[in-house]
C-alpha positions, 0 to 999 in steps of 0.5 A: 096753155093747152086748155083753160083751167076748167075743161075746154080746148084752148082756142089758140090751138085751132088753125081757123077761129072756132065757131061761137056755137062751139065755145063753152060759156063757162071756160071760154074754150072749145067744147071738150066732151060737150053735154046738153042740159035740159034747157038746151045749153051746151057746156064742157062736161067737166065745166058744168059738173064743177058748176053744179057742185056750187049751184044747180042752175044753168049758168046761161039762163039760171033755170034749174038743172038736174045733174042726172039729166045731162046728155052727151053730144056725140055728133058735136064731139066728132065734129070738133074732133075733125077741126084742124089744130096746130101742134102744142109744141109750135113754140119749140119749132113744130109746124105740124097741122092735124085734126084735133082727134089725132093730137095724142097720137102726134104727141107720141111721135112729135120730135119737138115734144119735151120728154124725160131722159129714159136713163135711170137717175138722169133728171134732164128733159130734152126734145125727142128729136135731140134725145140721141145727141143727149144720150151720147153725152148723158152721164147716166147712160148704161149699156150691157157689155156687148161681149155678154159678160153682163157688166153695165158700161157707161161712157167713161167705163166703156173704153176701159172695160176688159171683158176677159179680165172681168169674166176671169174675176167673176170666175175666181169669185165664183170658185172662191164662193164654192170653196167657202161653201165646201169648207162650210159643209166639211165643218158641219160634217166634222161636227156631226161626226163628233156628235155621233161619236159622243152619242155612241159613247153615251149609248155604250155607257148606258148599256154597260150601266144596264148590264151591271144593274141586271147582274145585281138584280140576278144576284139578289134574286139568287141570294134570296132563293138560296136563303129561303129553304134554310129558313123553312127548316129552322122553323120546322125544328123549333115546332 
């Protein structure tokens, strides 16, 4: 256990037994982010805030506590950070000892830290120091072909991979795709040509129809002009 349920540090982490003044009376752990309330009692910040949600009194003296009058003990926090602790992975074999303030940095490089396998799809959790050995047998290990063809290789496919054959297959696939694109464009061109030819025929028929209509109109006009003078003469003779 790294810390009690509330906020403090587990006392078992420390090389030397922490002083009683550094123990939070709420969680019984070493103070994490220590804060002081108005009655001068000191607690973990998280612990006292959780306590005050239930009742706004000091858990030690029962005096009223104003949540807005809580002061962070920066100097005490730095002093606690200098206390030496054991690695949380000591049960796995790590014997390192370092200041509490360096705990996070150590966990990022501790060979006994249990981490998730970085290969996608692998659920295994292994010690950081054993990751290389796990990778050599991990079924989910993948690596791009070193020849640059872009194929992702696993342990089983690495020995069977033929880079030249793969590149030739990709080239043939690309050529086939290009041929399909060209064929599709040719079909569209032929369809457009047929559409344009049909439009030309329709325009030609329309022009012929308009010419016939113009001829008929001219003929009617000429006939009307030819009949006009005759009718006038007949009218004069009758009078």
